[in-house]
N, C-alpha and C positions, 0 to 999 in steps of 0.2 A: 775378458781379460786377456791381454797380450802376453804370451810366454816368450820372453826375449831370448831364451836359450835356443829356440827353434827358428828364430827370425834371423835369416842369414844376412840381411842388408845392414844390420847394426854391427859395427866393428867395436868390440869392447875396448880396444886400445884408444879409441877416439875420446873416451871419457876418463882415461887414466889420469888421476891427479887433479881432476877438475875442481873438486871442493877443496882439496889441499892447497891448490894454487890460490884460490880466492881468499882462503883464510890467511895465507901468508901475505898476499897483496894488501888486504884490509888492515893487517897488523902494522905494515910499514908505509902505507900510502901517505899518511900525513907528513912523515919525515922526508919522503921522496919529493913531495910537492914543495916543501920548504927549500930543499936543495935546488930544485929546478928554478924556483924564484930567484935564488942567489945566482945561479949560472946564467940565467936569461935576463938579468937586471930588472926584475919585477915587471916584465912585459906579460900581462895577464893572458892575452890571446896566444902568444907563443908558448907560455907555460901550459895552458890547457891542452894545446896540440901535442906538445912534447910528452906530457904525462899520459895522454891517451895512446900515443905511439909506443911509449915505453911499456905500458901495460900490455898492449897487443904483442909486442916483441917478446916480452918476458913470458907471456902465456904460451906462445908458440914454442919457445925454447923449452919451457918446463914440460909441456906435454909431448914433445918430440924426443926428448933425451931421458935416459935412465939414470943420469948422474945424480948422486946425492949432493944436495947443496948444504954446505956446512954453515955458512953465514949468509942467511937469506937477505938481510938488509944490504950487505956489501955487494951481493950479486945483483939485486934490483937497482941499487945505487949506480953500479957500473953501467948497466943498460941505460938508465936515465941520463947519466953523464954523457955517454956516447951519442944518445939521441939529441941532447942539447947542443953538443958540439957540431952535429950534422946541421942543426938549425942555424948555428952561427956561420958555418961554411956557406950555406945557401944564401943567407943574408949578405955575406961579404961579397959573393959573386955578383949578386944583384946590385949592390952598392957600387962595385967597381964598374959595372956596365953603365950605371946612371952617371957616374963621374966621367967616364970616357965620353959619353954622348954629350954631356954638359960642356966638357972642355973643348971638344972638336965637333960641333954640330954640323959643319959643312961636309964632313966625311960620312955622314949617315943619311940614308934616305929611307923614310918610313912610308910605304905605300898606303897603309891603312889610315894614315892621318890626313890623306888628301881628300878634300871634298870639293865637288864642283860648285861653282857659283851659278846664280841664276843667269847672269850675263853669258857665261860660257855655254850653258844649256841652250839659251836663246840663239847664240851664234851657231852652235852645232845644228840646231833645228833649221835655221835659215840656210846653212850650207847644204844640208841634206835636201831640202825642198828645191833649192836652186840647181843642185846637181841632178835631181830627178827630171827637172824641166829641160836641162841641157842634154841629158841622155835622150829624152824624147825627140829633141831637135837634131840629133846626129843623123848623118846619112844611114840608110838602112843596113849597109854592110858593116859599118862600125858599131851601130846600135846592137846588132845581132851578136857580134863578138863580145861586147861589154856584158850583155845579158848572160851569155854562156859562161864567161870567165868569172864575173864578179857576183852575179845573182844565183847562178846554179853551181858555181865553184867547180867547173870542169877543168881538166888539164888540157894543155895545148894539143896533144895528140887526139884527144876526144873531140875537141872543137874542130880540128882540121878534118877529121873523118865526117862529122856531121855536116860541115859546110863544103866538103869536097874541095879543100884547099891544102896547100903545103903548110907545114908547121911554121916555116919562116914567114909566110904570108900572114898567118894568124897572128904571130908575134908582132909583125909590123903594124897590123890593124889595131892591136891592143895599144901599141906605143902611140899611134896617131890619136886614138881616142883619149888616152891619158893626157897628151899634150893639150888637146882642146878643152878637156875638163879641168886641168890644173889651173887654168886662168881663174876659175871660180874661187879656188882656195887662196890664190894670190890677192884677189879683191878683198877678202875678209882679213887677211894678215897685214895688209898695207896700212 
């Protein structure tokens, strides 16, 4: 048998009013639910959420404060009413956003709604394959710069050091390689 007086991990204040609260809640719950139905226009899902949130808020407030509650129903009803009004505010904000997007769809861009088509995937694959072929056919000095810059993601100073060139020369070689390879992209966009 566990002697709770010697068990230091249990805080007796954590259980203060536990059974008192649940007695008070069960006594007034039915009336509070009816009020929530009225305030939330009989939306069952919203009412269930609001009642659960109200119960949680009331329990926390009841166990954290030493105040005597003179009118339990009025106190619980005020918490439920505030919770229902919070639900209305959230719904109003969501509806305003939906209305704004509906009225001005050209002003909104939703990245998550974009999905690639099979054709675009095929084109991207073809461009990639053609690009790899063209890189293989570049002169050795340009191919080496492209490999360092785009495949190994090295900065210009690092490439210049590895190839024993000036940074300007490396930049010029990257520019020449891009010009030769950009023709591939133009073929597919034409």
